[in-house]
Every structure is written in structure tokens, then in C-alpha cells.
C-alpha positions in Angstrom: -1.5 -15.5 22.5 -2.0 -14.4 26.1 -4.5 -12.1 27.5 -3.6 -9.3 30.1 -4.8 -10.7 33.4 -5.0 -7.3 35.1 -6.0 -3.9 33.9 -7.3 -0.7 35.6 -9.0 2.6 34.9 -7.7 6.0 35.6 -10.1 8.9 35.5 -8.7 12.4 35.4 -10.6 15.2 37.2 -8.6 18.0 35.6 -7.6 20.7 38.1 -8.7 21.0 41.8 -11.4 23.5 41.2 -15.0 22.4 41.5 -16.9 19.5 43.2 -17.1 16.1 41.7 -20.0 16.1 39.3 -22.7 13.5 38.8 -21.5 12.7 35.3 -18.0 12.0 36.7 -19.5 9.7 39.4 -21.3 7.8 36.6 -17.9 7.2 35.0 -16.6 5.7 38.2 -19.7 3.6 38.7 -19.5 2.3 35.1 -16.0 1.0 35.7 -16.7 -0.4 39.2 -19.7 -2.3 37.8 -17.2 -4.3 35.7 -15.1 -5.1 38.8 -12.2 -3.1 37.5 -9.8 -1.1 39.9 -10.6 2.6 39.5 -8.2 5.5 40.4 -9.0 9.2 40.3 -6.1 11.5 39.4 -5.8 15.2 38.8 -4.2 16.8 35.7 -2.9 13.7 33.9 -1.9 16.1 31.2 0.8 17.6 33.6 4.1 16.1 34.7 3.0 15.4 38.3 -0.3 13.8 37.3 1.3 11.6 34.7 4.0 10.5 37.2 1.2 9.5 39.6 -0.5 7.4 36.9 2.8 5.6 36.1 3.6 5.0 39.7 0.1 3.5 40.5 0.3 1.4 37.3 3.5 -0.2 38.4 2.3 -0.7 42.0 -0.9 -2.3 40.7 0.9 -4.7 38.4 -1.3 -3.8 35.5 -0.7 -5.2 32.1 -2.7 -2.4 30.5 -4.9 0.4 31.6 -7.5 2.9 30.4 -6.9 6.6 30.9 -10.2 8.6 30.7 -9.3 12.3 30.4 -9.4 15.3 28.2 -7.5 15.5 24.8 -4.6 17.2 26.6 -3.6 13.9 28.2 -3.5 12.1 24.9 -0.5 10.5 23.2 1.2 13.8 22.9 1.2 14.4 26.7 3.9 13.6 29.3 2.5 10.1 30.2 4.6 8.2 27.6 7.8 9.6 29.1 6.8 8.8 32.7 5.9 5.2 31.7 9.3 4.8 30.1 11.0 6.1 33.2 9.0 3.7 35.4 10.1 0.8 33.2 6.7 0.4 31.6 5.7 0.4 27.9 3.8 3.4 26.6 1.6 1.2 24.4 0.0 -0.3 27.4 -2.3 2.7 27.8 -5.5 3.2 26.0 -6.3 6.9 25.9 -10.0 7.6 26.1 -11.3 11.0 25.3 -14.1 11.5 27.9 -13.9 15.1 28.9 -13.8 18.6 27.5 -10.6 20.6 27.7 -10.5 22.4 31.1 -10.9 26.2 31.5 -7.6 27.5 32.7 -4.9 25.7 34.6 -7.0 24.5 37.5 -10.4 24.1 35.9 -12.3 20.8 36.2 -12.7 18.7 33.1 -16.4 18.4 32.2 -17.5 14.9 31.1 -18.8 14.8 27.6 -22.3 13.6 26.6 -22.2 9.9 26.3 -19.0 9.5 28.3 -20.2 6.6 30.4 -21.2 4.7 27.3 -17.8 5.4 25.7 -16.1 4.1 28.8 -18.3 1.0 28.8 -17.3 0.4 25.2 -13.6 0.8 26.1 -14.0 -1.7 28.9 -15.4 -4.2 26.5 -12.5 -3.6 24.1 -10.0 -3.9 27.0 -11.4 -7.2 28.1 -10.9 -8.6 24.6 -7.3 -7.2 24.3 -4.6 -9.7 23.6 -0.9 -9.2 23.8 0.8 -11.2 21.0 3.8 -13.3 21.8 6.8 -12.7 19.6 9.1 -15.3 18.1 12.0 -15.4 15.7 11.3 -16.4 12.2 14.0 -17.7 9.8 14.0 -15.9 6.5 16.1 -16.2 3.4 19.0 -13.7 3.1 19.1 -14.0 -0.7 17.4 -11.2 -2.7 16.2 -11.5 -6.2 16.8 -8.5 -8.5 15.1 -8.3 -11.9 16.6 -6.0 -14.4 19.8 -4.5 -15.7 21.4 -1.1 -15.9 22.1 1.6 -13.3 19.2 1.0 -10.9 19.7 -2.8 -10.9 23.4 -2.5 -10.3 23.1 0.1 -7.6 20.5 -2.1 -5.8 22.7 -5.2 -6.2 25.7 -3.4 -4.8 23.8 -2.0 -1.9 22.5 -5.5 -1.0 26.0 -7.0 -1.2 27.3 -4.3 1.1 24.5 -5.2 3.5 25.7 -8.8 3.6 22.9 -10.3 1.5 23.2 -12.8 -1.4 21.9 -11.5 -4.7 20.4 -13.3 -7.6 20.4 -10.9 -10.6 18.3 -11.9 -13.6 18.9 -9.6 -16.6 16.7 -9.6 -19.7 19.7 -9.1 -22.0 23.3 -10.1 -22.3 24.9 -7.0 -20.7 24.8 -5.9 -17.1 25.0 -2.2 -18.2 23.1 -1.9 -21.5 22.8 1.5 -23.1 20.4 3.9 -21.3 20.9 7.0 -23.3 18.0 9.0 -21.7 19.8 8.9 -18.3 22.8 10.8 -19.6 26.6 10.4 -19.8 27.2 10.4 -16.1 24.8 7.5 -15.5 26.4 5.6 -18.3 29.8 5.9 -16.8 28.6 5.0 -13.3 26.7 1.9 -14.6 29.8 0.7 -16.5 32.0 1.1 -13.4 29.4 -0.8 -11.3 29.3 -3.6 -13.8 33.1 -4.0 -13.7 33.0 -3.9 -9.9 30.3 -6.5 -9.5 31.8 -9.0 -11.9 34.1 -10.2 -9.1 31.5 -10.2 -6.4 31.4 -13.5 -4.5 27.7 -13.4 -3.3 26.4 -12.3 -6.6 24.8 -14.8 -9.0 24.0 -13.4 -12.5 21.6 -15.1 -14.9 21.9 -13.2 -18.3 19.0 -13.5 -20.6 17.1 -15.2 -17.9 13.4 -15.5 -17.3 11.4 -15.8 -14.1 8.9 -18.6 -14.6 7.3 -18.7 -11.2 7.4 -17.0 -7.8 5.8 -19.1 -5.1 5.7 -18.4 -1.4 5.5 -15.1 0.3 7.6 -12.4 2.0 10.7 -13.8 3.6 10.4 -17.1 1.9 9.8 -16.9 -1.8 10.8 -19.8 -4.1 11.8 -18.5 -7.6 11.8 -20.8 -10.6 14.2 -19.5 -13.2 14.9 -20.4 -16.9 18.5 -19.6 -18.0 19.7 -18.9 -21.5 20.6 -22.6 -21.9 16.9 -23.3 -21.3 17.6 -25.0 -18.0 15.1 -24.7 -15.1 16.2 -24.3 -11.5 15.0 -22.9 -8.3 16.3 -20.5 -5.6 14.9 -19.3 -2.3 14.7 -15.5 -1.8 13.5 -13.4 1.1 12.6 -10.4 -1.1 12.3 -9.3 -4.7 13.4 -6.0 -6.3 12.0 -5.2 -9.7 14.0 -2.6 -11.7 13.1 -3.9 -15.1 10.5 -1.7 -16.9 8.0 -2.4 -19.7 9.0 -2.1 -23.4 8.5 1.3 -25.0 6.9 2.6 -28.1 7.0 5.9 -30.0 4.9 8.6 -28.3 3.6 9.9 -31.6 -0.1 9.8 -31.1 -2.1 10.2 -34.4 0.5 12.3 -36.1 1.6 9.6 -38.6 5.1 9.3 -37.2 5.6 5.6 -37.5 9.0 4.0 -36.9 11.1 3.7 -40.0 14.5 4.8 -41.5 13.6 8.5 -41.1 11.5 8.3 -37.9 13.5 6.9 -34.9 13.2 7.0 -31.2 14.9 9.6 -29.1 17.0 6.9 -27.5 18.3 5.8 -30.9 19.2 9.4 -31.8 21.2 9.8 -28.6 23.1 6.7 -29.3 23.9 7.9 -32.8 25.1 11.3 -31.5 27.6 9.5 -29.3 29.5 9.1 -32.6 29.0 11.9 -35.1 30.4 9.7 -37.9 27.7 7.1 -37.1 25.0 9.9 -37.4 26.3 11.0 -40.8 26.1 7.5 -42.1 22.5 7.3 -40.9 21.6 10.7 -42.3 23.7 11.1 -45.5 23.0 14.7 -46.4 25.2 17.2 -48.0 25.1 20.5 -46.1 23.1 21.4 -43.0 21.0 18.4 -41.7 17.4 19.3 -40.7 16.2 17.4 -37.7 12.8 17.4 -35.9 12.4 16.4 -32.2 8.9 15.4 -31.1 8.2 15.3 -27.3 4.8 14.7 -25.8 2.7 14.6 -29.0 0.8 11.6 -27.8 0.9 11.2 -24.0 2.4 13.5 -21.5 6.2 13.4 -21.6 8.3 13.1 -18.5 10.9 15.7 -17.6 13.6 13.1 -18.4 12.3 13.0 -22.0 12.3 16.8 -22.4 15.8 17.0 -20.9 17.1 14.3 -23.3 15.5 16.1 -26.3 17.2 19.4 -25.2 20.6 17.7 -24.8 20.1 16.0 -28.2 19.3 19.4 -29.8 22.3 21.0 -28.2 24.6 18.3 -29.6 23.0 18.5 -33.1 23.5 22.2 -33.3 26.9 22.5 -31.7 28.6 19.4 -33.1 26.9 18.9 -36.5 25.6 22.4 -37.3 22.0 21.0 -37.7 18.8 23.0 -38.0 16.6 21.7 -35.2 12.9 22.1 -34.6 11.4 20.8 -31.3 7.7 20.0 -31.5 6.0 19.6 -28.1 2.6 19.5 -26.6 2.4 17.8 -23.2 5.8 18.0 -21.6 6.7 18.5 -17.9 9.3 21.2 -16.8 9.3 20.1 -13.2 13.0 19.1 -12.9 16.1 20.9 -11.7 17.7 23.2 -14.3 15.3 22.1 -17.0 14.0 25.7 -17.6 17.6 26.9 -17.9 18.4 24.1 -20.4 15.4 25.0 -22.6 16.5 28.6 -22.6 20.0 27.6 -23.5 19.0 25.6 -26.6 16.6 28.4 -27.7 19.7 30.6 -27.6 21.5 28.2 -29.9 18.8 28.6 -32.5 16.5 25.6 -31.8 13.0 26.5 -32.8 10.2 25.4 -30.3 6.8 24.7 -31.7 4.1 24.3 -28.9 0.7 22.8 -29.7 -2.4 23.2 -27.5 -5.3 22.0 -29.5 -3.7 20.8 -32.8 -1.2 18.2 -33.7 1.3 18.0 -36.7 0.8 15.6 -39.5 3.8 13.7 -40.9 4.4 12.1 -44.2 7.5 9.9 -44.0 9.4 9.4 -47.3 12.5 7.3 -48.1 14.6 10.5 -48.2 13.0 12.4 -45.3 9.8 13.4 -43.5 7.3 16.1 -44.5 5.6 17.7 -41.5 2.7 20.1 -41.8 1.0 21.8 -38.9 -1.2 24.8 -37.9 1.0 27.4 -36.1 -1.3 28.5 -33.4 0.4 31.8 -32.7 0.6 32.9 -36.3 -2.8 31.4 -37.1 -1.8 29.7 -40.3 -0.6 26.4 -41.8 3.1 25.8 -42.1 5.1 22.9 -43.5 8.7 21.6 -43.2 10.8 19.0 -44.9 13.1 17.2 -42.4 15.8 14.7 -42.9 15.1 12.9 -39.6 12.5 13.0 -36.8 13.2 11.6 -33.4 10.2 10.8 -31.2 10.2 10.4 -27.4 9.0 7.1 -26.0 6.3 6.0 -23.6 5.6 2.5 -22.0 4.1 0.1 -24.4 3.4 -3.0 -22.2 2.8 -6.1 -24.3 1.8 -9.7 -23.5 5.3 -10.6 -22.3 5.3 -7.8 -19.7 1.8 -8.6 -18.5 3.0 -12.3 -18.2 5.9 -11.2 -16.0 3.4 -9.2 -13.9 1.3 -12.3 -13.4 4.3 -14.3 -12.4 5.1 -11.7 -9.8 1.5 -11.8 -8.6 0.9 -8.2 -9.6 -1.2 -6.4 -12.2 0.1 -4.1 -14.9 -1.7 -0.8 -15.4 -2.3 0.8 -18.8 1.1 2.5 -18.7 2.9 -0.7 -17.6 3.4 0.3 -14.0 3.2 -2.6 -11.5 2.5 -0.4 -8.5 -1.1 0.1 -7.2 -2.5 3.5 -7.8 -2.4 4.2 -4.1 -0.7 7.0 -2.2 0.4 4.6 0.5 2.1 2.3 -2.0 4.7 5.0 -2.7 7.6 4.9 -3.1 8.4 1.2 -3.7 5.6 -1.0 -2.3 3.6 -3.4 -4.4 0.4 -5.4 -3.8 2.6 -8.3 -2.8 4.5 -7.9 0.4 8.3 -8.5 -0.1 8.2 -7.3 -3.7 9.7 -3.9 -4.2 9.2 -1.8 -7.4 11.9 0.6 -8.6 12.1 3.0 -11.5 10.1 2.1 -14.6 8.5 -0.8 -12.8 6.8 1.7 -10.4 6.1 4.3 -13.1 9.1 6.5 -12.0 10.9 7.3 -15.2 12.9 10.3 -13.8 16.4 9.4 -12.6 16.5 11.3 -9.3 13.2 9.8 -8.1 14.4 6.3 -9.2 17.7 6.7 -7.3 15.8 7.7 -4.2 13.7 4.5 -4.6 16.9 2.4 -4.5 17.6 3.7 -1.1 14.0 3.2 0.1 14.0 -0.4 -1.2 17.3 -1.2 0.5 15.9 0.1 3.8 12.8 -2.0 3.3 14.8 -5.1 2.7 16.9 -4.6 5.8 13.7 -4.0 7.9 12.1 -7.1 6.4 15.0 -9.6 6.5 17.4 -8.2 9.1 20.3 -10.6 9.4 18.4 -13.7 8.5 16.0 -13.7 11.5 12.9 -11.6 11.8 10.9 -11.1 15.0 7.2 -11.5 14.3 4.0 -11.6 16.4 2.5 -15.0 16.7 -1.1 -15.8 16.0 -2.5 -12.4 15.0 -4.8 -14.2 12.5 -6.7 -17.3 13.7 -8.2 -19.8 11.3 -10.8 -22.2 12.6 -9.9 -25.3 10.6 -13.3 -26.9 11.4 -15.2 -24.0 9.8 -12.9 -23.4 6.8 -14.4 -24.6 3.5 -11.1 -24.0 1.6 -12.8 -21.6 -0.7 -9.6 -19.4 -0.6 -11.6 -16.2 -0.5 -9.1 -14.9 2.1 -6.2 -15.7 -0.3 -7.9 -13.7 -3.1 -8.9 -10.6 -1.0 -5.8 -10.1 1.1 -4.3 -6.7 -0.1 -0.7 -7.8 0.6 -1.0 -11.5 -0.4 -0.2 -12.5 3.1 -2.5 -15.5 3.1 -1.0 -18.8 2.0 -1.8 -22.4 2.4 -0.5 -24.8 5.0 -1.8 -28.4 5.0 -4.7 -27.4 2.7 -5.8 -24.6 5.0 -5.2 -20.8 4.9 -2.3 -19.5 7.0 -1.2 -15.9 7.4 2.4 -14.9 7.0 3.2 -12.6 10.0 5.9 -10.8 7.9 3.3 -9.7 5.4 0.0 -9.5 7.4 -1.0 -6.0 8.6 -4.1 -7.3 10.5 -6.4 -5.1 8.5 -9.2 -7.7 8.9 -10.4 -7.8 5.3 -10.0 -11.5 5.2 -12.0 -12.0 8.3 -14.9 -9.8 7.1 -15.0 -11.5 3.7 -14.8 -15.1 4.9 -18.2 -16.6 4.2 -17.9 -19.2 6.9 -16.6 -16.8 9.6 -13.6 -19.1 10.0 -11.1 -16.2 10.4 -10.8 -14.0 13.4 -8.2 -11.3 14.2 -6.9 -11.6 17.8 -8.3 -8.8 19.9 -10.5 -7.6 17.0 -12.9 -10.6 16.8 -16.6 -10.5 16.0 -17.6 -11.1 19.7 -15.6 -8.1 20.8 -17.2 -5.8 18.3 -20.7 -7.2 19.0 -20.3 -6.4 22.7 -18.8 -3.0 22.0 -21.7 -2.1 19.7 -24.2 -3.3 22.3 -22.5 -1.1 24.9 -22.8 1.9 22.7 -26.6 1.9 22.9 -28.1 3.9 25.7 -30.3 2.0 28.1 -33.9 3.0 28.9 -33.7 4.9 32.2 -36.1 3.8 35.0 -37.9 1.4 32.8 -39.0 4.1 30.3 -39.2 2.8 26.7 -38.3 6.2 25.1 -35.0 7.6 23.9 -34.4 11.3 24.3 -32.4 11.7 21.0 -31.4 9.9 17.9 -28.2 7.8 18.2 -25.7 7.2 15.5 -22.7 4.8 15.5 -19.5 5.7 13.8 -17.0 3.0 12.6 -13.7 4.9 12.4 -10.6 3.6 10.6 -7.7 3.7 13.0 -5.3 4.9 10.2 -7.3 7.9 8.9 -10.4 8.8 10.9 -8.9 7.9 14.3 -6.0 10.5 14.0 -8.3 13.1 12.5 -10.8 12.8 15.4 -8.1 12.9 18.0 -6.6 16.0 16.5 -10.1 17.6 16.3 -10.7 17.0 19.9 -7.3 18.3 20.8 -8.2 21.5 18.9 -11.3 21.8 21.2 -14.0 20.7 18.8 -17.0 19.4 20.7 -18.2 15.8 20.2 -21.6 15.7 18.4 -24.5 14.7 20.7 -25.8 11.2 20.4 -22.8 9.9 18.4 -21.0 6.8 19.5 -17.6 5.6 18.3 -16.2 2.2 17.4 -12.6 2.2 16.1 -11.7 -0.6 13.7 -8.2 -1.4 12.3 -9.3 -0.7 8.8 -12.6 0.1 7.0 -12.2 -3.3 5.4 -12.8 -4.9 8.8 -16.4 -3.5 9.0 -18.3 -6.7 8.6 -21.9 -6.4 7.3 -23.0 -8.2 10.4 -21.7 -5.3 12.5 -23.9 -2.8 10.7 -27.0 -5.0 10.8 -26.4 -5.7 14.5 -26.2 -2.0 15.2 -29.6 -1.4 13.5 -31.0 -4.4 15.3 -29.9 -2.9 18.6 -31.9 0.2 17.9 -29.2 2.7 16.6 -30.7 5.1 14.2 -27.8 5.5 11.8 -24.4 4.1 11.0 -21.5 6.2 9.6 -18.4 4.4 8.2 -15.3 6.7 8.1 -12.5 5.2 6.2 -9.5 6.2 4.1 -10.1 7.6 0.6 -10.0 4.8 -1.9 -6.8 6.0 -3.5 -5.1 6.6 -0.1 -6.1 3.5 1.8 -3.5 2.4 4.4 -4.3 -1.2 3.6 -4.4 -0.5 -0.1 -7.9 -2.1 -0.7 -9.7 -1.8 2.6 -11.8 1.2 1.5 -12.7 -0.5 -1.7 -14.0 -3.6 0.0 -15.9 -1.4 2.5 -17.6 0.4 -0.4 -18.6 -2.9 -2.0 -20.2 -4.0 1.3 -21.9 -0.6 1.8 -23.7 -1.0 -1.6 -24.7 -4.5 -0.7 -26.0 -3.5 2.7 -28.1 -0.7 1.3 -29.9 -3.2 -0.9 -30.4 -5.5 2.1 -31.8 -2.6 4.1 -34.2 -1.7 1.3 -35.5 -5.2 1.1 -35.9 -5.3 4.9 -38.0 -2.1 4.9 -35.3 0.1 6.4 -34.3 3.3 4.8 -30.8 2.7 3.2 -30.0 6.4 3.8 -29.4 5.4 7.4 -26.0 3.9 6.3 -23.5 6.6 5.4 -20.0 6.2 4.1 -17.3 8.9 3.8 -13.6 9.2 3.1 -11.3 10.9 5.6 -7.6 11.8 5.6 -5.6 11.8 8.8 -5.1 15.5 8.5 -8.8 16.4 8.1 -9.3 17.4 11.7 -11.0 20.6 10.7 -13.6 18.7 8.6 -14.2 15.4 10.3 -16.4 16.7 13.1 -18.5 18.6 10.5 -18.9 15.4 8.6 -20.2 13.6 11.6 -22.6 16.4 12.5 -24.0 16.5 9.0 -24.5 12.7 9.1 -26.2 13.1 12.5 -28.5 15.7 11.2 -29.3 13.5 8.2 -30.2 10.6 10.5 -32.2 13.0 12.7 -34.3 13.9 9.7 -35.1 10.2 8.9 -36.8 9.8 12.3 -36.4 6.8 14.7 -35.1 3.5 13.5 -38.2 1.2 13.1 -36.3 -1.5 15.1 -35.6 0.9 18.0 -38.9 0.1 19.9 -38.4 -3.6 19.6 -34.8 -3.3 20.8 -36.0 -1.2 23.8 -38.6 -3.7 24.7 -36.1 -6.5 24.6 -33.7 -4.6 26.7 -36.4 -3.7 29.2 -37.8 -7.2 29.5 -34.3 -8.7 29.9 -34.1 -7.1 33.3 -36.9 -9.3 34.6 -36.3 -12.4 32.5 -34.7 -15.5 34.1 -32.1 -16.9 31.8 -32.4 -20.7 31.5 -29.5 -22.9 30.4 -30.3 -24.1 26.9 -28.8 -27.5 27.7 -31.6 -28.1 30.2 -34.3 -30.5 29.0 -37.5 -32.0 30.6 -37.9 -35.7 30.2 -41.3 -36.5 28.8 
């Protein structure tokens, strides 16, 4: 890792109207006090001003710089293009929102309250900034695919076309087993793919195989496989695609429809209907067969199940002349042409019985099934004698499926899905980097959505593995081997399982690590630091956020609140709010963190010790965390910190947490203002006076080297 050896500060004055204000001079003095080159420009939000910034940056040989301006000069302005044209990188600029939007085209930008403190904080962050060195990392070009059927075969074919080797482990003997719910076209396509892949050179198929162990991490997994001859062997793989879904069970709820000769699954019925003679053998009835179809009587049914039931009903009526009743309660219609299909089968004479608050009760017999139910429209009890009832299916994960989840390093939810219940995990991400989930493995049982996931997963594999060499950033996570106690807390808390072990010490895989900082904040020995986001940097930035007592006075004119803002949610929301012209609340200071999971309890305690009156942590919503679990860990720490504050005699209400989405620019400023008013009502921080006294006395105290000793 190398640090930028030179950076500068550009301060925008807006238009040419008006004389330089005292607040603007304070900005310049703040930067000059740090020995940093300072340049004053006009209208950095315009083409001419942005070009001047780019030219001066190149002439000064800066590795990075701070642009203090109004929101109009932010990332959406012309500066990025001018830097590109000058042969510079747009990411070298740190946009700092210091001024209000100007009035008119030539108005002067007015410096916001607390602008000098914000610039001081930015200078602290800039001094700690590190530019990571990149290197090439060898990765395996083999991809492990778990599953069979259409999704697995399409994924395998796409990988082979991309030049990757494929290890395909199927739970059964056939590459294209029956998948009746997907329809006839899917069956024909899967059969054709199976024939095509039989001759593929880079494809290794293990039928009836079992994955026993998956060691390593993204780019370098080691899979231990058990084949059908009960032999164990290992293969290296750069990524894993899971298309295999959990086993299923009848979605009958408490209706009494248990599997038997006269109660079958909807999948079995569709297989029977592929051969009418086979169906007649299963239902040997003279005359018109009477069939019931049950969809969504237990759990909510997917559109695919309702579509399959309607197709089965159409086949029963048109080919076998059956009398069909479709019982449904919770079924989704959100699929193309599904409404038209239901209307079509109604026109064929299929009777739909919809339940809201009641459920039918079934009595299976050797020769049929008796069904009684309360007809909610007629308001009376009805009963039917049916020859056969077919019930839709829902996931029924058992011990074997949960065992596979553990092997993959994942957790199975109640419905069998291996995907975290997180918006940012969609469409194919898992809690283990390099493991992609498709179709039933991710909870997507609808065919169009699952086919989209195949394309997303293939793109993810290409981005991850490239052509066998991946470019990664070196040393983003530092582990102090002398401090490390090998407690493996970092391995357990990492949301993407990026932390592994090398020579008995934790080591982060740069292919998997997102530098969220959760491991660093949870490490009990403080042995882990994120380059450029270390504890010393944040301690100095928090200290710079506290206003200094003017002229030796030990009083503060207003309450001060510190905001820790997640860079993935609160950061964009605040930037958009300022661009929309929302004023910054008085007395509020900002520290941006890579993730709410990086907010160490020590940061909060240090803020109170420095005399800040309140702390607000703005992170992602827990089910929409960019780092998957960062907001969850932040919530755990907030609860613990409130208990500590109570024990220390400090009101725990001074610590406030809130969830923010990137698009909540209309609400985020109101949230900060409400938090500020709440802190205002609590009065001054009891530690504020002590902090002011320490700060005042430090001006007149001679610092002595602690290594100096007087010989007695």
C-alpha cells in the first residue's frame, strides 16, 4: 500500500458577485494551517471552472485533492469529464459539500455553518487516504454446478461457451429429469441440451454424486465429491452455481389431503397426462372421471403452480372429458397470460372454488376422495366425491437439504431457500462470495425469473474469474499478527465469508472482501484495520468535528451532534438532499463510514468523551444492507452501547440509530433535524465541560516525551 504524497484543496467561490466573506477566509485558513496547497476557483460547477481545477491538479502533480464547493459541483458535474480529458482519474477527487447553492448564475456560494470543521475533518481523512496497489491473482477456471434439469444445463452450456471447465454434480441419474411444472417447451429444450452436452470436452459429469466438503473461498474453492461408486476425490473450482432445489411436499395444509393412491402431487398428474392411457390405468373409472385440483390451500402458491394446474385442467377436460374442480386459496396471478389462461379453462367448464377464511376437509378412500367445504358465496356446506385429487407442492427441506446447506457454508430458511433475506442479495448472491444461487435454491420457482438468474450468474462468474486471472487490490485488510489471538471472530462475522486462515492467522480474500469493516469493529484485540479506514483516522476525524472554545471561553453556543453515515445508503441520500437545496441542520457534524458495521463502539464513546451531545448512526435498513449484515451488527452494538451509557450515568437516548435508503433524500434531512431536536431537549452532555477544560488547558500545557525519565 502506498500513500498519496501530495494533495491539495480547491475552494469554489461560486460566481464573481460579492466580496470574499469571513467564513470563506476561515476555510482557507483551515487548509493553510495543515500546510496544504490551497487554490480558489470560481464556478467549479461550470465547464470553465472544472477545466481550471483539472489543469491546476495536473500542474501541481497531486495524487488526490479536495474540492470544497456547493452541491452543483458534485459527482454529477463536469469535473469528471475534465479530469479524464486531462489524463487524470475522476476518483482522485473528494467532493466536499461546504456551501449553499448560489442565487443565480453569478451569485457567491455562502459557506454553511460548520464548514471549517467539515473541511478539517476532510483533511484528516485525506491524510489517512491510501491508494491500494493492484496485482494479478490466479484463479481456477473450473466452475462447479450442482443440480440437473433445464437451469443446470443452460448454466453449464453458457460456462462452456465462455471457455470454462464445468464439473456438474447431479442428484439423480439423468441430466434432464422430468420437470412437468415447467411445461413441454422446457422439457424439449432440456432434452436437447442434455444430448448436446454429452459430447462436451470440458464437461465432467458426476451422476448421483454428493458434495461432501467445500473448502477455500471465492476463486479458489476445493470441492470434495463422493461419486456413485462411493469414491472420494477433490477438484478445485473458482465458483459454484447451485441450481438444485430442496425436496417438495404436498401443499395441503390441514385439509386432510395426505399422499396416497387417490391423492397425488400436481407434478405426478402432469406426468400421467403425458400419456392418457397411463392416466386411465391410474384412475380406472367407467364414464366421466371426476378430478379435483388443489392450489395454495396451505401456503401461498406460485404463479407457476397455478399455471400448471390450469394446463392440467385443460388437458383433463379436452382429452379425457373429465369433470374438474379447482380449489384455491392463496394463489398468485402475477404472470404473463395467466389471467387469460384461467378464463379459458373456466370456459371449458372447470369449476373454480375460492376460499378466504375456510378450508375444505378431505376423506381419502381406496376408491376416491370425499371433499366437503363451506361455499362462501352460497353460504352453505357442499360436498363432492372425486376419483382423484392433485395437490400443488411447496418446498419441504429436510435434514439432507440442510446438510448440503452446511457444506456450502450457507443457511437454509424455512422454505428451503439458501439466499439471505436481503434486497442486495438479489438476484443470485449468497452469503458466501463465489457461490451463486439459481432457481429453487434462491427461492425463485417461476421459470422466467429463474432463466434470468442464469444470465446474471454467468455474468457474475465472468466478472469474478475472467480468463483465469483476476486483478485485485492488495492489502485492503491488515491483520496485526502480534495482536491476533486466533479467536476467529473475524471468520465468523464476515458477511461474505472472505476471511480465511493462512499460517494459523486470519487473511482476507481480496476477491471476496468488500472492506465493510465489520471484522475490524468486532475484533476483540483490535488486530484488524482497514487501510484508509483505520481507528486512528476516525478518532482524529471525530476530534476535528468538535468545535473549539473561542478566545478561551469554556462555553458552547449550541448543541453538537455527530452523524455516522453509511456510504452506501445515507451518503447518497444526503448528497441528493443537498443537491435539491435542503439546508444542513445547525450543529450537525458528519463522518462517513464504509458501512454501519464499521461503527466501532469505541468511536461512539470517544465522540461523547470529546463533548459531543449526541450521536446518530444512519445505516441501511436491516433487510436492505449493502454488506448483508452490517446493519444487524450495528444494531447489536447500539443496544450494548446504550447499556454502557446507562451504567456510566449518561442518558442512552443520546445515541440514536435509524435506517435510510439511498433514495430517501426527501426524508434524511428531516431525520437528522428530529434527532438534533431530541438531543437539544436532553441538554448538554455531562462530559462536555470536562472536554472543554481539557481542550483549553492543552493550549498552555507543555507536552513531555513519555520516554523521558529522571534518575533517582
